[in-house]
TORPA-4810 file (N, C-alpha, C, O; in nm, 3 decimals):
<nodes>
NODE_1_0.730_12.218_3.348_0.804_12.225_3.474_0.948_12.267_3.446_1.010_12.219_3.351_Q
NODE_2_0.999_12.354_3.529_1.135_12.403_3.513_1.214_12.369_3.637_1.169_12.394_3.750_V
NODE_3_1.329_12.312_3.617_1.419_12.286_3.730_1.536_12.383_3.723_1.593_12.408_3.617_Q
NODE_4_1.569_12.436_3.839_1.677_12.534_3.849_1.780_12.484_3.949_1.746_12.440_4.058_L
NODE_5_1.906_12.491_3.910_2.014_12.446_3.998_2.119_12.556_4.007_2.184_12.590_3.908_V
NODE_6_2.135_12.609_4.127_2.234_12.714_4.150_2.369_12.654_4.187_2.378_12.543_4.241_E
NODE_7_2.473_12.728_4.158_2.609_12.691_4.198_2.693_12.817_4.206_2.651_12.924_4.163_S
NODE_8_2.812_12.802_4.263_2.905_12.913_4.267_2.916_12.983_4.401_3.000_13.072_4.417_G
NODE_9_2.833_12.946_4.496_2.844_13.007_4.627_2.968_12.959_4.701_3.037_12.868_4.656_G
NODE_10_2.994_13.022_4.814_3.110_12.982_4.893_3.145_13.087_4.995_3.067_13.179_5.022_G
NODE_11_3.263_13.073_5.050_3.315_13.165_5.150_3.413_13.260_5.083_3.504_13.218_5.012_L
NODE_12_3.394_13.388_5.106_3.481_13.488_5.047_3.506_13.599_5.148_3.422_13.627_5.233_V
NODE_13_3.621_13.662_5.139_3.650_13.773_5.230_3.582_13.900_5.182_3.552_13.916_5.064_Q
NODE_14_3.559_13.987_5.276_3.498_14.116_5.242_3.582_14.187_5.135_3.705_14.188_5.141_A
NODE_15_3.513_14.245_5.039_3.580_14.309_4.927_3.599_14.219_4.807_3.634_14.265_4.699_G
NODE_16_3.575_14.091_4.827_3.595_13.994_4.719_3.476_13.984_4.627_3.379_14.058_4.638_G
NODE_17_3.486_13.889_4.534_3.384_13.869_4.432_3.346_13.723_4.422_3.424_13.633_4.455_S
NODE_18_3.224_13.700_4.376_3.177_13.566_4.345_3.088_13.575_4.222_3.025_13.677_4.196_L
NODE_19_3.084_13.466_4.147_2.993_13.457_4.034_2.902_13.336_4.055_2.947_13.222_4.057_R
NODE_20_2.775_13.365_4.071_2.677_13.259_4.086_2.624_13.217_3.949_2.611_13.299_3.858_L
NODE_21_2.594_13.089_3.937_2.538_13.037_3.814_2.408_12.964_3.844_2.389_12.910_3.953_S
NODE_22_2.320_12.965_3.748_2.193_12.894_3.761_2.167_12.822_3.629_2.155_12.884_3.523_C
NODE_23_2.157_12.690_3.637_2.128_12.609_3.518_1.979_12.577_3.517_1.924_12.530_3.617_A
NODE_24_1.916_12.601_3.404_1.771_12.580_3.392_1.742_12.468_3.295_1.810_12.451_3.193_A
NODE_25_1.638_12.390_3.328_1.602_12.277_3.242_1.498_12.313_3.137_1.461_12.228_3.056_S
NODE_26_1.452_12.437_3.138_1.342_12.478_3.050_1.376_12.459_2.903_1.487_12.490_2.859_A
NODE_27_1.279_12.408_2.827_1.298_12.391_2.683_1.306_12.525_2.614_1.392_12.547_2.528_R
NODE_28_1.217_12.615_2.651_1.213_12.746_2.588_1.265_12.850_2.687_1.193_12.940_2.730_T
NODE_29_1.390_12.835_2.722_1.450_12.917_2.828_1.437_13.065_2.800_1.419_13.144_2.892_F
NODE_30_1.446_13.105_2.676_1.443_13.247_2.643_1.307_13.311_2.668_1.295_13.434_2.662_S
NODE_31_1.206_13.231_2.696_1.074_13.288_2.727_1.058_13.316_2.876_0.956_13.372_2.918_T
NODE_32_1.156_13.277_2.954_1.147_13.295_3.099_1.221_13.419_3.146_1.335_13.444_3.108_Y
NODE_33_1.154_13.494_3.230_1.219_13.600_3.306_1.289_13.533_3.423_1.231_13.450_3.493_I
NODE_34_1.412_13.569_3.444_1.491_13.506_3.550_1.527_13.606_3.659_1.556_13.723_3.631_M
NODE_35_1.525_13.560_3.781_1.557_13.648_3.892_1.651_13.582_3.990_1.661_13.460_3.998_G
NODE_36_1.720_13.666_4.065_1.801_13.622_4.179_1.747_13.689_4.305_1.724_13.810_4.308_W
NODE_37_1.728_13.608_4.407_1.687_13.656_4.538_1.784_13.603_4.641_1.860_13.510_4.615_F
NODE_38_1.780_13.662_4.758_1.863_13.611_4.867_1.785_13.619_4.997_1.694_13.700_5.014_R
NODE_39_1.824_13.531_5.088_1.758_13.528_5.218_1.859_13.498_5.326_1.924_13.393_5.326_Q
NODE_40_1.871_13.592_5.418_1.958_13.573_5.534_1.875_13.516_5.649_1.753_13.534_5.650_A
NODE_41_1.938_13.448_5.744_1.864_13.389_5.856_1.781_13.494_5.930_1.832_13.600_5.966_P
NODE_42_1.655_13.464_5.951_1.567_13.553_6.025_1.516_13.672_5.946_1.448_13.759_6.000_G
NODE_43_1.548_13.675_5.816_1.505_13.788_5.735_1.417_13.740_5.620_1.416_13.621_5.586_K
NODE_44_1.344_13.832_5.560_1.261_13.799_5.445_1.347_13.783_5.321_1.459_13.833_5.312_E
NODE_45_1.289_13.712_5.225_1.359_13.696_5.098_1.369_13.832_5.028_1.271_13.906_5.019_R
NODE_46_1.488_13.862_4.980_1.516_13.994_4.925_1.552_13.985_4.778_1.629_13.898_4.737_E
NODE_47_1.497_14.074_4.698_1.525_14.079_4.555_1.667_14.131_4.531_1.709_14.231_4.589_F
NODE_48_1.738_14.061_4.442_1.872_14.107_4.405_1.871_14.161_4.261_1.913_14.274_4.236_A
NODE_49_1.824_14.079_4.167_1.828_14.119_4.027_1.733_14.034_3.944_1.697_13.923_3.983_A
NODE_50_1.695_14.089_3.829_1.613_14.014_3.734_1.653_14.052_3.593_1.709_14.159_3.570_A
NODE_51_1.625_13.962_3.500_1.662_13.985_3.362_1.552_13.932_3.271_1.495_13.826_3.295_I
NODE_52_1.522_14.007_3.167_1.419_13.965_3.073_1.465_13.847_2.990_1.583_13.811_2.990_S
NODE_53_1.373_13.787_2.919_1.405_13.670_2.839_1.512_13.695_2.735_1.596_13.609_2.709_G
NODE_54_1.510_13.811_2.675_1.608_13.846_2.573_1.741_13.888_2.633_1.844_13.887_2.565_S
NODE_55_1.738_13.924_2.760_1.858_13.975_2.825_1.876_14.125_2.812_1.972_14.181_2.865_G
NODE_56_1.785_14.190_2.743_1.801_14.333_2.718_1.762_14.419_2.838_1.816_14.527_2.859_L
NODE_57_1.667_14.371_2.917_1.619_14.447_3.031_1.671_14.384_3.159_1.662_14.263_3.179_L
NODE_58_1.726_14.467_3.245_1.780_14.420_3.372_1.732_14.509_3.485_1.719_14.630_3.469_K
NODE_59_1.704_14.448_3.597_1.654_14.520_3.712_1.736_14.478_3.834_1.776_14.362_3.847_Y
NODE_60_1.760_14.575_3.922_1.841_14.546_4.040_1.774_14.599_4.165_1.708_14.703_4.164_Y
NODE_61_1.792_14.525_4.273_1.751_14.573_4.403_1.848_14.677_4.454_1.959_14.691_4.403_G
NODE_62_1.805_14.750_4.554_1.886_14.860_4.605_2.023_14.813_4.653_2.123_14.881_4.633_A
NODE_63_2.027_14.697_4.715_2.154_14.648_4.770_2.247_14.595_4.661_2.366_14.578_4.684_S
NODE_64_2.194_14.569_4.544_2.274_14.512_4.436_2.325_14.616_4.336_2.425_14.593_4.268_A
NODE_65_2.258_14.726_4.328_2.293_14.827_4.227_2.438_14.871_4.240_2.485_14.907_4.348_K
NODE_66_2.507_14.869_4.128_2.645_14.914_4.125_2.746_14.809_4.165_2.866_14.829_4.146_G
NODE_67_2.700_14.697_4.221_2.793_14.592_4.265_2.767_14.458_4.197_2.860_14.381_4.173_R
NODE_68_2.641_14.430_4.167_2.602_14.302_4.108_2.564_14.323_3.962_2.512_14.428_3.924_F
NODE_69_2.590_14.221_3.881_2.550_14.223_3.740_2.485_14.090_3.705_2.543_13.984_3.725_T
NODE_70_2.365_14.098_3.652_2.294_13.978_3.608_2.313_13.962_3.457_2.314_14.061_3.383_I
NODE_71_2.327_13.839_3.413_2.340_13.812_3.271_2.283_13.673_3.244_2.256_13.596_3.336_S
NODE_72_2.265_13.643_3.116_2.214_13.512_3.080_2.272_13.467_2.947_2.314_13.548_2.865_R
NODE_73_2.274_13.337_2.929_2.317_13.276_2.805_2.206_13.182_2.761_2.195_13.070_2.810_D
NODE_74_2.124_13.227_2.669_2.008_13.148_2.630_2.047_13.021_2.553_1.971_12.924_2.552_N
NODE_75_2.161_13.023_2.490_2.206_12.903_2.419_2.244_12.792_2.515_2.235_12.674_2.481_A
NODE_76_2.286_12.830_2.635_2.329_12.733_2.736_2.229_12.715_2.849_2.252_12.636_2.941_E
NODE_77_2.117_12.787_2.842_2.016_12.781_2.949_2.075_12.818_3.085_2.052_12.751_3.186_N
NODE_78_2.152_12.925_3.086_2.220_12.966_3.209_2.189_13.112_3.241_2.169_13.195_3.152_M
NODE_79_2.185_13.141_3.369_2.178_13.279_3.415_2.285_13.295_3.523_2.313_13.203_3.600_V
NODE_80_2.344_13.414_3.528_2.456_13.439_3.617_2.432_13.562_3.702_2.355_13.651_3.666_Y
NODE_81_2.498_13.564_3.815_2.500_13.684_3.898_2.644_13.708_3.940_2.698_13.637_4.024_L
NODE_82_2.704_13.810_3.881_2.839_13.850_3.919_2.828_13.947_4.036_2.761_14.049_4.026_Q
NODE_83_2.894_13.913_4.145_2.884_13.994_4.266_3.023_14.045_4.302_3.115_13.967_4.323_M
NODE_84_3.036_14.176_4.309_3.163_14.239_4.342_3.152_14.319_4.470_3.043_14.351_4.516_N
NODE_85_3.267_14.349_4.527_3.275_14.430_4.650_3.179_14.376_4.756_3.097_14.449_4.810_T
NODE_86_3.192_14.251_4.782_3.102_14.185_4.878_3.136_14.226_5.020_3.252_14.250_5.055_L
NODE_87_3.031_14.233_5.101_3.048_14.264_5.242_2.973_14.162_5.326_2.892_14.086_5.273_G
NODE_88_2.997_14.160_5.457_2.928_14.063_5.544_2.776_14.070_5.531_2.708_13.970_5.553_P
NODE_89_2.724_14.186_5.496_2.578_14.200_5.482_2.524_14.124_5.362_2.403_14.108_5.349_E
NODE_90_2.610_14.078_5.275_2.569_13.999_5.159_2.559_13.851_5.191_2.518_13.772_5.105_D
NODE_91_2.596_13.813_5.310_2.586_13.673_5.350_2.440_13.629_5.350_2.357_13.688_5.419_T
NODE_92_2.411_13.526_5.273_2.273_13.479_5.259_2.271_13.354_5.172_2.371_13.316_5.112_A
NODE_93_2.155_13.293_5.169_2.129_13.185_5.072_2.072_13.253_4.947_1.973_13.325_4.954_L
NODE_94_2.136_13.228_4.834_2.097_13.294_4.710_2.018_13.197_4.624_2.060_13.084_4.599_Y
NODE_95_1.902_13.244_4.578_1.811_13.162_4.500_1.796_13.215_4.358_1.793_13.336_4.335_Y
NODE_96_1.786_13.123_4.266_1.751_13.154_4.129_1.601_13.127_4.113_1.549_13.030_4.169_C
NODE_97_1.531_13.211_4.037_1.388_13.196_4.018_1.351_13.224_3.873_1.422_13.293_3.801_A
NODE_98_1.238_13.168_3.831_1.195_13.183_3.692_1.044_13.202_3.684_0.968_13.150_3.765_A
NODE_99_1.003_13.278_3.584_0.862_13.296_3.556_0.845_13.333_3.409_0.938_13.383_3.346_T
NODE_100_0.727_13.309_3.355_0.702_13.345_3.216_0.640_13.484_3.204_0.635_13.542_3.095_T
NODE_101_0.593_13.538_3.315_0.537_13.672_3.308_0.538_13.737_3.446_0.527_13.670_3.549_S
NODE_102_0.552_13.867_3.445_0.548_13.947_3.567_0.420_14.030_3.564_0.396_14.104_3.469_I
NODE_103_0.339_14.017_3.667_0.213_14.090_3.670_0.234_14.233_3.716_0.185_14.329_3.655_V
NODE_104_0.310_14.246_3.827_0.324_14.380_3.885_0.468_14.424_3.907_0.506_14.535_3.871_N
NODE_105_0.548_14.336_3.966_0.675_14.383_4.018_0.780_14.272_4.014_0.759_14.164_4.070_N
NODE_106_0.890_14.298_3.948_0.999_14.200_3.938_1.057_14.161_4.073_1.113_14.053_4.089_Y
NODE_107_1.042_14.250_4.170_1.108_14.230_4.299_1.028_14.145_4.397_1.074_14.118_4.508_A
NODE_108_0.910_14.104_4.358_0.823_14.030_4.450_0.840_13.879_4.428_0.817_13.831_4.317_V
NODE_109_0.879_13.805_4.529_0.900_13.660_4.512_0.778_13.586_4.459_0.791_13.491_4.382_P
NODE_110_0.659_13.629_4.499_0.537_13.560_4.457_0.515_13.566_4.306_0.434_13.490_4.253_A
NODE_111_0.585_13.654_4.237_0.571_13.664_4.092_0.638_13.547_4.019_0.611_13.523_3.902_E
NODE_112_0.724_13.477_4.089_0.804_13.372_4.025_0.745_13.235_4.056_0.702_13.207_4.168_Y
NODE_113_0.743_13.150_3.954_0.679_13.020_3.965_0.775_12.908_4.003_0.734_12.809_4.063_D
NODE_114_0.901_12.923_3.968_0.998_12.815_3.989_1.118_12.868_4.065_1.163_12.981_4.044_Y
NODE_115_1.168_12.784_4.154_1.281_12.822_4.240_1.381_12.708_4.248_1.347_12.590_4.245_W
NODE_116_1.506_12.748_4.260_1.610_12.651_4.288_1.623_12.628_4.437_1.548_12.685_4.516_G
NODE_117_1.718_12.543_4.475_1.739_12.509_4.615_1.828_12.610_4.687_1.832_12.613_4.810_Q
NODE_118_1.897_12.691_4.612_1.979_12.794_4.672_2.126_12.755_4.682_2.160_12.637_4.687_G
NODE_119_2.210_12.856_4.684_2.353_12.837_4.705_2.397_12.937_4.811_2.362_13.055_4.805_T
NODE_120_2.474_12.890_4.908_2.511_12.973_5.022_2.630_13.062_4.988_2.731_13.017_4.933_Q
NODE_121_2.617_13.188_5.022_2.726_13.284_5.010_2.757_13.336_5.151_2.668_13.385_5.220_V
NODE_122_2.881_13.323_5.191_2.924_13.371_5.322_3.042_13.465_5.303_3.143_13.428_5.242_T
NODE_123_3.027_13.585_5.355_3.132_13.685_5.341_3.189_13.714_5.479_3.117_13.757_5.569_V
NODE_124_3.317_13.692_5.495_3.381_13.714_5.623_3.441_13.855_5.627_3.487_13.908_5.526_S
NODE_125_3.439_13.912_5.746_3.490_14.049_5.762_3.639_14.050_5.792_3.699_14.156_5.808_S
</nodes>
């Protein structure tokens, strides 16, 4: 069982930046593929980014490319999402997710076995 705890959300003005953190309880953290998703009210959960266990492979959703950077620290069991140039459209609850294998697609929520409770990001215009 893996427990994930997100932090770092908050209120930020448009154009600003936030760094989200996710602490994982997994013993063998480096074997887990980690992802970040977000969900705005009334919308489906949307893929933001994913990172392989080694940290060498990174994947981004269309809305994240060029603005968000995913990283991980396997020694500390942490994964991060650096978000720059934020806009009101980025307002959402951001979730950290983990899985040991991806069958088809990193961007599909059903591929992930473990989820955190989420951290709220609100961007004011």
